[in-house]
N, CA, C and O atoms as a GROMACS GRO file, in nm:
protein
  432
    1MET      N    1   0.083  -0.119   0.000
    1MET     CA    2   0.000   0.000   0.000
    1MET      C    3   0.088   0.126   0.000
    1MET      O    4   0.084   0.204  -0.095
    2ILE      N    5   0.167   0.146   0.106
    2ILE     CA    6   0.263   0.256   0.110
    2ILE      C    7   0.395   0.202   0.057
    2ILE      O    8   0.446   0.103   0.108
    3PRO      N    9   0.450   0.266  -0.046
    3PRO     CA   10   0.578   0.218  -0.102
    3PRO      C   11   0.686   0.210   0.005
    3PRO      O   12   0.704   0.304   0.084
    4SER      N   13   0.760   0.100   0.007
    4SER     CA   14   0.860   0.077   0.112
    4SER      C   15   0.982   0.168   0.099
    4SER      O   16   1.058   0.183   0.196
    5HIS      N   17   1.003   0.227  -0.018
    5HIS     CA   18   1.121   0.311  -0.037
    5HIS      C   19   1.103   0.452   0.021
    5HIS      O   20   1.199   0.529   0.025
    6LEU      N   21   0.983   0.486   0.066
    6LEU     CA   22   0.958   0.619   0.121
    6LEU      C   23   0.995   0.624   0.270
    6LEU      O   24   0.968   0.531   0.345
    7SER      N   25   1.056   0.735   0.310
    7SER     CA   26   1.089   0.756   0.451
    7SER      C   27   0.961   0.792   0.527
    7SER      O   28   0.862   0.831   0.465
    8PRO      N   29   0.962   0.780   0.660
    8PRO     CA   30   0.844   0.821   0.738
    8PRO      C   31   0.802   0.966   0.709
    8PRO      O   32   0.683   0.996   0.706
    9SER      N   33   0.898   1.054   0.689
    9SER     CA   34   0.865   1.194   0.658
    9SER      C   35   0.796   1.206   0.522
    9SER      O   36   0.702   1.284   0.507
   10GLN      N   37   0.842   1.131   0.425
   10GLN     CA   38   0.780   1.133   0.292
   10GLN      C   39   0.638   1.077   0.298
   10GLN      O   40   0.548   1.126   0.229
   11VAL      N   41   0.618   0.974   0.378
   11VAL     CA   42   0.484   0.917   0.395
   11VAL      C   43   0.392   1.021   0.455
   11VAL      O   44   0.281   1.043   0.405
   12ARG      N   45   0.437   1.086   0.562
   12ARG     CA   46   0.357   1.189   0.629
   12ARG      C   47   0.324   1.302   0.532
   12ARG      O   48   0.209   1.348   0.527
   13LEU      N   49   0.422   1.347   0.456
   13LEU     CA   50   0.397   1.455   0.360
   13LEU      C   51   0.297   1.415   0.253
   13LEU      O   52   0.212   1.496   0.214
   14ARG      N   53   0.304   1.291   0.205
   14ARG     CA   54   0.209   1.243   0.104
   14ARG      C   55   0.067   1.242   0.161
   14ARG      O   56  -0.028   1.283   0.095
   15LEU      N   57   0.054   1.194   0.285
   15LEU     CA   58  -0.078   1.192   0.348
   15LEU      C   59  -0.130   1.333   0.370
   15LEU      O   60  -0.246   1.362   0.338
   16TRP      N   61  -0.046   1.421   0.423
   16TRP     CA   62  -0.088   1.561   0.446
   16TRP      C   63  -0.130   1.626   0.315
   16TRP      O   64  -0.233   1.694   0.310
   17ASP      N   65  -0.051   1.606   0.210
   17ASP     CA   66  -0.081   1.667   0.080
   17ASP      C   67  -0.216   1.619   0.029
   17ASP      O   68  -0.298   1.700  -0.016
   18HIS      N   69  -0.239   1.490   0.035
   18HIS     CA   70  -0.366   1.437  -0.015
   18HIS      C   71  -0.484   1.490   0.067
   18HIS      O   72  -0.585   1.532   0.011
   19ILE      N   73  -0.470   1.487   0.198
   19ILE     CA   74  -0.579   1.533   0.285
   19ILE      C   75  -0.608   1.681   0.261
   19ILE      O   76  -0.723   1.720   0.246
   20SER      N   77  -0.504   1.763   0.258
   20SER     CA   78  -0.526   1.907   0.247
   20SER      C   79  -0.567   1.952   0.107
   20SER      O   80  -0.643   2.048   0.095
   21ARG      N   81  -0.519   1.886   0.002
   21ARG     CA   82  -0.550   1.931  -0.134
   21ARG      C   83  -0.666   1.858  -0.201
   21ARG      O   84  -0.743   1.919  -0.274
   22GLU      N   85  -0.678   1.729  -0.176
   22GLU     CA   86  -0.773   1.648  -0.252
   22GLU      C   87  -0.909   1.629  -0.185
   22GLU      O   88  -1.010   1.617  -0.253
   23LEU      N   89  -0.912   1.626  -0.054
   23LEU     CA   90  -1.038   1.600   0.014
   23LEU      C   91  -1.119   1.727   0.030
   23LEU      O   92  -1.068   1.829   0.077
   24LYS      N   93  -1.242   1.720  -0.008
   24LYS     CA   94  -1.333   1.834   0.003
   24LYS      C   95  -1.414   1.819   0.132
   24LYS      O   96  -1.528   1.774   0.131
   25LEU      N   97  -1.351   1.858   0.242
   25LEU     CA   98  -1.411   1.846   0.374
   25LEU      C   99  -1.399   1.977   0.450
   25LEU      O  100  -1.319   2.064   0.414
   26MET      N  101  -1.481   1.991   0.555
   26MET     CA  102  -1.471   2.109   0.641
   26MET      C  103  -1.333   2.113   0.706
   26MET      O  104  -1.274   2.008   0.731
   27PRO      N  105  -1.281   2.232   0.732
   27PRO     CA  106  -1.147   2.243   0.793
   27PRO      C  107  -1.131   2.163   0.922
   27PRO      O  108  -1.024   2.105   0.943
   28SER      N  109  -1.231   2.159   1.006
   28SER     CA  110  -1.217   2.083   1.132
   28SER      C  111  -1.204   1.933   1.106
   28SER      O  112  -1.132   1.865   1.179
   29LEU      N  113  -1.271   1.881   1.004
   29LEU     CA  114  -1.256   1.740   0.967
   29LEU      C  115  -1.117   1.713   0.912
   29LEU      O  116  -1.055   1.612   0.946
   30LYS      N  117  -1.068   1.802   0.828
   30LYS     CA  118  -0.932   1.787   0.775
   30LYS      C  119  -0.828   1.792   0.886
   30LYS      O  120  -0.730   1.719   0.883
   31LEU      N  121  -0.851   1.879   0.984
   31LEU     CA  122  -0.758   1.891   1.096
   31LEU      C  123  -0.745   1.759   1.171
   31LEU      O  124  -0.634   1.718   1.207
   32ILE      N  125  -0.855   1.692   1.195
   32ILE     CA  126  -0.850   1.562   1.262
   32ILE      C  127  -0.772   1.462   1.177
   32ILE      O  128  -0.690   1.387   1.229
   33LEU      N  129  -0.798   1.460   1.047
   33LEU     CA  130  -0.726   1.368   0.958
   33LEU      C  131  -0.577   1.399   0.955
   33LEU      O  132  -0.494   1.308   0.951
   34LEU      N  133  -0.542   1.526   0.958
   34LEU     CA  134  -0.400   1.565   0.959
   34LEU      C  135  -0.332   1.521   1.089
   34LEU      O  136  -0.216   1.479   1.087
   35VAL      N  137  -0.402   1.531   1.201
   35VAL     CA  138  -0.346   1.482   1.328
   35VAL      C  139  -0.322   1.332   1.318
   35VAL      O  140  -0.215   1.284   1.356
   36LEU      N  141  -0.419   1.259   1.267
   36LEU     CA  142  -0.402   1.114   1.251
   36LEU      C  143  -0.287   1.083   1.155
   36LEU      O  144  -0.208   0.992   1.180
   37ALA      N  145  -0.276   1.159   1.047
   37ALA     CA  146  -0.166   1.137   0.951
   37ALA      C  147  -0.032   1.159   1.018
   37ALA      O  148   0.065   1.089   0.988
   38ASN      N  149  -0.025   1.256   1.106
   38ASN     CA  150   0.100   1.286   1.175
   38ASN      C  151   0.149   1.169   1.260
   38ASN      O  152   0.269   1.152   1.278
   39TYR      N  153   0.056   1.089   1.311
   39TYR     CA  154   0.092   0.976   1.397
   39TYR      C  155   0.093   0.842   1.323
   39TYR      O  156   0.125   0.739   1.383
   40THR      N  157   0.058   0.841   1.196
   40THR     CA  158   0.050   0.716   1.121
   40THR      C  159   0.189   0.660   1.094
   40THR      O  160   0.274   0.727   1.036
   41ASP      N  161   0.210   0.537   1.138
   41ASP     CA  162   0.337   0.468   1.118
   41ASP      C  163   0.350   0.425   0.972
   41ASP      O  164   0.254   0.373   0.914
   42SER      N  165   0.466   0.447   0.914
   42SER     CA  166   0.485   0.418   0.771
   42SER      C  167   0.487   0.268   0.741
   42SER      O  168   0.469   0.229   0.626
   43ARG      N  169   0.509   0.186   0.841
   43ARG     CA  170   0.512   0.040   0.817
   43ARG      C  171   0.379  -0.027   0.846
   43ARG      O  172   0.330  -0.108   0.767
   44SER      N  173   0.320   0.006   0.961
   44SER     CA  174   0.194  -0.059   1.000
   44SER      C  175   0.072   0.010   0.940
   44SER      O  176  -0.036  -0.048   0.935
   45HIS      N  177   0.090   0.135   0.895
   45HIS     CA  178  -0.018   0.218   0.840
   45HIS      C  179  -0.120   0.254   0.948
   45HIS      O  180  -0.234   0.288   0.916
   46LYS      N  181  -0.081   0.248   1.074
   46LYS     CA  182  -0.170   0.274   1.186
   46LYS      C  183  -0.115   0.386   1.273
   46LYS      O  184   0.006   0.403   1.287
   47ALA      N  185  -0.207   0.462   1.331
   47ALA     CA  186  -0.171   0.563   1.431
   47ALA      C  187  -0.205   0.512   1.571
   47ALA      O  188  -0.128   0.530   1.666
   48ASN      N  189  -0.322   0.447   1.583
   48ASN     CA  190  -0.369   0.392   1.711
   48ASN      C  191  -0.363   0.496   1.823
   48ASN      O  192  -0.300   0.474   1.926
   49ILE      N  193  -0.430   0.609   1.800
   49ILE     CA  194  -0.429   0.714   1.902
   49ILE      C  195  -0.571   0.736   1.957
   49ILE      O  196  -0.669   0.721   1.884
   50PRO      N  197  -0.581   0.771   2.085
   50PRO     CA  198  -0.712   0.797   2.146
   50PRO      C  199  -0.762   0.938   2.112
   50PRO      O  200  -0.685   1.023   2.067
   51ALA      N  201  -0.890   0.959   2.134
   51ALA     CA  202  -0.950   1.090   2.109
   51ALA      C  203  -0.881   1.199   2.190
   51ALA      O  204  -0.870   1.312   2.144
   52SER      N  205  -0.835   1.165   2.311
   52SER     CA  206  -0.771   1.265   2.396
   52SER      C  207  -0.647   1.326   2.329
   52SER      O  208  -0.620   1.445   2.346
   53LEU      N  209  -0.573   1.248   2.254
   53LEU     CA  210  -0.456   1.299   2.183
   53LEU      C  211  -0.499   1.387   2.064
   53LEU      O  212  -0.434   1.487   2.034
   54ILE      N  213  -0.606   1.348   1.998
   54ILE     CA  214  -0.660   1.429   1.888
   54ILE      C  215  -0.708   1.564   1.942
   54ILE      O  216  -0.686   1.668   1.881
   55ILE      N  217  -0.774   1.561   2.058
   55ILE     CA  218  -0.821   1.685   2.121
   55ILE      C  219  -0.702   1.774   2.156
   55ILE      O  220  -0.704   1.894   2.127
   56ARG      N  221  -0.599   1.716   2.216
   56ARG     CA  222  -0.480   1.793   2.254
   56ARG      C  223  -0.414   1.857   2.132
   56ARG      O  224  -0.381   1.976   2.134
   57ASP      N  225  -0.393   1.778   2.026
   57ASP     CA  226  -0.319   1.829   1.911
   57ASP      C  227  -0.401   1.920   1.820
   57ASP      O  228  -0.345   2.006   1.752
   58SER      N  229  -0.533   1.903   1.818
   58SER     CA  230  -0.616   1.984   1.729
   58SER      C  231  -0.665   2.112   1.795
   58SER      O  232  -0.693   2.211   1.726
   59GLY      N  233  -0.676   2.111   1.927
   59GLY     CA  234  -0.731   2.228   1.996
   59GLY      C  235  -0.882   2.235   1.990
   59GLY      O  236  -0.941   2.332   2.038
   60LEU      N  237  -0.947   2.134   1.932
   60LEU     CA  238  -1.092   2.132   1.925
   60LEU      C  239  -1.149   2.080   2.056
   60LEU      O  240  -1.080   2.011   2.132
   61ARG      N  241  -1.274   2.113   2.083
   61ARG     CA  242  -1.339   2.071   2.207
   61ARG      C  243  -1.379   1.924   2.204
   61ARG      O  244  -1.405   1.867   2.098
   62ASP      N  245  -1.382   1.864   2.321
   62ASP     CA  246  -1.414   1.722   2.337
   62ASP      C  247  -1.546   1.685   2.268
   62ASP      O  248  -1.550   1.587   2.193
   63GLU      N  249  -1.652   1.761   2.292
   63GLU     CA  250  -1.783   1.730   2.234
   63GLU      C  251  -1.778   1.737   2.082
   63GLU      O  252  -1.836   1.654   2.012
   64GLU      N  253  -1.708   1.838   2.031
   64GLU     CA  254  -1.696   1.855   1.887
   64GLU      C  255  -1.616   1.740   1.824
   64GLU      O  256  -1.654   1.688   1.719
   65ILE      N  257  -1.507   1.701   1.888
   65ILE     CA  258  -1.424   1.591   1.837
   65ILE      C  259  -1.506   1.463   1.828
   65ILE      O  260  -1.500   1.393   1.726
   66LYS      N  261  -1.581   1.432   1.930
   66LYS     CA  262  -1.660   1.308   1.930
   66LYS      C  263  -1.760   1.307   1.814
   66LYS      O  264  -1.777   1.205   1.747
   67ARG      N  265  -1.824   1.418   1.790
   67ARG     CA  266  -1.920   1.430   1.680
   67ARG      C  267  -1.850   1.417   1.545
   67ARG      O  268  -1.898   1.348   1.456
   68LEU      N  269  -1.737   1.484   1.531
   68LEU     CA  270  -1.663   1.480   1.404
   68LEU      C  271  -1.602   1.342   1.377
   68LEU      O  272  -1.599   1.298   1.263
   69LEU      N  273  -1.556   1.274   1.481
   69LEU     CA  274  -1.502   1.139   1.464
   69LEU      C  275  -1.610   1.044   1.412
   69LEU      O  276  -1.584   0.961   1.325
   70LEU      N  277  -1.730   1.056   1.466
   70LEU     CA  278  -1.841   0.973   1.417
   70LEU      C  279  -1.870   1.001   1.270
   70LEU      O  280  -1.894   0.909   1.191
   71SER      N  281  -1.866   1.128   1.233
   71SER     CA  282  -1.890   1.167   1.094
   71SER      C  283  -1.781   1.111   1.001
   71SER      O  284  -1.812   1.058   0.894
   72LEU      N  285  -1.655   1.123   1.042
   72LEU     CA  286  -1.544   1.072   0.961
   72LEU      C  287  -1.548   0.920   0.948
   72LEU      O  288  -1.516   0.864   0.843
   73GLU      N  289  -1.589   0.854   1.055
   73GLU     CA  290  -1.597   0.708   1.049
   73GLU      C  291  -1.712   0.664   0.958
   73GLU      O  292  -1.698   0.569   0.882
   74ALA      N  293  -1.824   0.733   0.966
   74ALA     CA  294  -1.940   0.701   0.882
   74ALA      C  295  -1.906   0.720   0.734
   74ALA      O  296  -1.957   0.647   0.649
   75ALA      N  297  -1.820   0.817   0.704
   75ALA     CA  298  -1.779   0.844   0.566
   75ALA      C  299  -1.661   0.757   0.522
   75ALA      O  300  -1.614   0.771   0.409
   76ASN      N  301  -1.614   0.669   0.609
   76ASN     CA  302  -1.502   0.578   0.581
   76ASN      C  303  -1.369   0.650   0.558
   76ASN      O  304  -1.287   0.606   0.476
   77TRP      N  305  -1.349   0.761   0.630
   77TRP     CA  306  -1.219   0.829   0.624
   77TRP      C  307  -1.129   0.784   0.738
   77TRP      O  308  -1.007   0.793   0.729
   78ILE      N  309  -1.192   0.735   0.846
   78ILE     CA  310  -1.116   0.683   0.960
   78ILE      C  311  -1.174   0.549   1.002
   78ILE      O  312  -1.285   0.511   0.964
   79GLU      N  313  -1.097   0.478   1.083
   79GLU     CA  314  -1.139   0.352   1.142
   79GLU      C  315  -1.111   0.360   1.292
   79GLU      O  316  -1.018   0.428   1.336
   80SER      N  317  -1.192   0.290   1.370
   80SER     CA  318  -1.169   0.288   1.514
   80SER      C  319  -1.168   0.144   1.564
   80SER      O  320  -1.224   0.054   1.501
   81ALA      N  321  -1.102   0.125   1.676
   81ALA     CA  322  -1.097  -0.006   1.739
   81ALA      C  323  -1.101   0.013   1.890
   81ALA      O  324  -1.029   0.096   1.945
   82ARG      N  325  -1.185  -0.064   1.956
   82ARG     CA  326  -1.195  -0.058   2.102
   82ARG      C  327  -1.097  -0.160   2.160
   82ARG      O  328  -1.099  -0.277   2.123
   83VAL      N  329  -1.010  -0.114   2.251
   83VAL     CA  330  -0.911  -0.200   2.315
   83VAL      C  331  -0.916  -0.179   2.466
   83VAL      O  332  -0.971  -0.080   2.515
   84LEU      N  333  -0.859  -0.271   2.538
   84LEU     CA  334  -0.849  -0.258   2.683
   84LEU      C  335  -0.715  -0.196   2.718
   84LEU      O  336  -0.611  -0.239   2.669
   85SER      N  337  -0.718  -0.095   2.803
   85SER     CA  338  -0.594  -0.032   2.849
   85SER      C  339  -0.530  -0.121   2.954
   85SER      O  340  -0.588  -0.221   2.996
   86ASP      N  341  -0.409  -0.086   2.995
   86ASP     CA  342  -0.338  -0.161   3.099
   86ASP      C  343  -0.417  -0.161   3.230
   86ASP      O  344  -0.406  -0.254   3.311
   87ALA      N  345  -0.497  -0.056   3.249
   87ALA     CA  346  -0.578  -0.045   3.371
   87ALA      C  347  -0.710  -0.121   3.358
   87ALA      O  348  -0.790  -0.122   3.452
   88GLY      N  349  -0.732  -0.185   3.242
   88GLY     CA  350  -0.853  -0.262   3.223
   88GLY      C  351  -0.972  -0.182   3.174
   88GLY      O  352  -1.084  -0.234   3.166
   89ARG      N  353  -0.949  -0.055   3.142
   89ARG     CA  354  -1.057   0.029   3.089
   89ARG      C  355  -1.064   0.017   2.938
   89ARG      O  356  -0.962  -0.006   2.872
   90SER      N  357  -1.182   0.031   2.885
   90SER     CA  358  -1.203   0.025   2.740
   90SER      C  359  -1.168   0.162   2.679
   90SER      O  360  -1.216   0.265   2.724
   91VAL      N  361  -1.083   0.160   2.576
   91VAL     CA  362  -1.038   0.283   2.510
   91VAL      C  363  -1.057   0.266   2.359
   91VAL      O  364  -1.027   0.161   2.303
   92MET      N  365  -1.108   0.371   2.294
   92MET     CA  366  -1.124   0.370   2.150
   92MET      C  367  -0.999   0.433   2.088
   92MET      O  368  -0.959   0.543   2.125
   93LEU      N  369  -0.938   0.361   1.992
   93LEU     CA  370  -0.822   0.412   1.920
   93LEU      C  371  -0.860   0.439   1.776
   93LEU      O  372  -0.942   0.366   1.719
   94TYR      N  373  -0.802   0.543   1.717
   94TYR     CA  374  -0.839   0.587   1.582
   94TYR      C  375  -0.722   0.580   1.486
   94TYR      O  376  -0.606   0.599   1.523
   95ASN      N  377  -0.756   0.552   1.359
   95ASN     CA  378  -0.659   0.543   1.249
   95ASN      C  379  -0.722   0.599   1.123
   95ASN      O  380  -0.844   0.603   1.110
   96LEU      N  381  -0.637   0.641   1.030
   96LEU     CA  382  -0.686   0.671   0.896
   96LEU      C  383  -0.737   0.541   0.836
   96LEU      O  384  -0.683   0.434   0.866
   97SER      N  385  -0.839   0.549   0.753
   97SER     CA  386  -0.891   0.427   0.691
   97SER      C  387  -0.794   0.376   0.585
   97SER      O  388  -0.716   0.452   0.527
   98ALA      N  389  -0.800   0.245   0.563
   98ALA     CA  390  -0.717   0.185   0.458
   98ALA      C  391  -0.750   0.249   0.323
   98ALA      O  392  -0.662   0.267   0.239
   99ARG      N  393  -0.876   0.282   0.303
   99ARG     CA  394  -0.918   0.346   0.176
   99ARG      C  395  -0.849   0.481   0.158
   99ARG      O  396  -0.802   0.512   0.049
  100LEU      N  397  -0.844   0.562   0.263
  100LEU     CA  398  -0.780   0.694   0.254
  100LEU      C  399  -0.631   0.678   0.226
  100LEU      O  400  -0.576   0.750   0.142
  101ILE      N  401  -0.566   0.587   0.293
  101ILE     CA  402  -0.423   0.565   0.269
  101ILE      C  403  -0.400   0.518   0.126
  101ILE      O  404  -0.306   0.564   0.060
  102GLN      N  405  -0.484   0.429   0.079
  102GLN     CA  406  -0.472   0.381  -0.059
  102GLN      C  407  -0.489   0.496  -0.158
  102GLN      O  408  -0.414   0.506  -0.255
  103LEU      N  409  -0.587   0.581  -0.136
  103LEU     CA  410  -0.607   0.696  -0.226
  103LEU      C  411  -0.488   0.790  -0.227
  103LEU      O  412  -0.451   0.842  -0.332
  104ALA      N  413  -0.428   0.812  -0.112
  104ALA     CA  414  -0.314   0.903  -0.101
  104ALA      C  415  -0.192   0.850  -0.177
  104ALA      O  416  -0.109   0.929  -0.224
  105PHE      N  417  -0.182   0.718  -0.190
  105PHE     CA  418  -0.064   0.659  -0.254
  105PHE      C  419  -0.094   0.595  -0.389
  105PHE      O  420  -0.008   0.530  -0.447
  106SER      N  421  -0.215   0.614  -0.439
  106SER     CA  422  -0.252   0.549  -0.565
  106SER      C  423  -0.179   0.608  -0.686
  106SER      O  424  -0.170   0.543  -0.790
  107SER      N  425  -0.126   0.728  -0.674
  107SER     CA  426  -0.055   0.790  -0.787
  107SER      C  427   0.094   0.764  -0.782
  107SER      O  428   0.170   0.820  -0.861
  108THR      N  429   0.137   0.678  -0.689
  108THR     CA  430   0.281   0.649  -0.674
  108THR      C  431   0.329   0.555  -0.782
  108THR      O  432   0.447   0.520  -0.784
   0.00000   0.00000   0.00000
């Protein structure tokens, strides 16, 4: 999916470029995607970050983030997975969708 010859910085730049130039979304939705792109690992294609980190990095309010995450997931721009933390609490982790990553690298 992501070409192996690209450095992590090149992967991040490709994702940022696609999100900012190609996607016709509200700025707050793009901001969430850009935060996720910033944490996306170039090998696993996953960020696996909680909403709290998205809130911290985006500066958006908790209530707004939750609503926007649902919207992005419904549109298949992001994926989520519920996992158990070390403390045994259930935590939702977010990633860019495989479809979005594929679109960003389809011109490679």
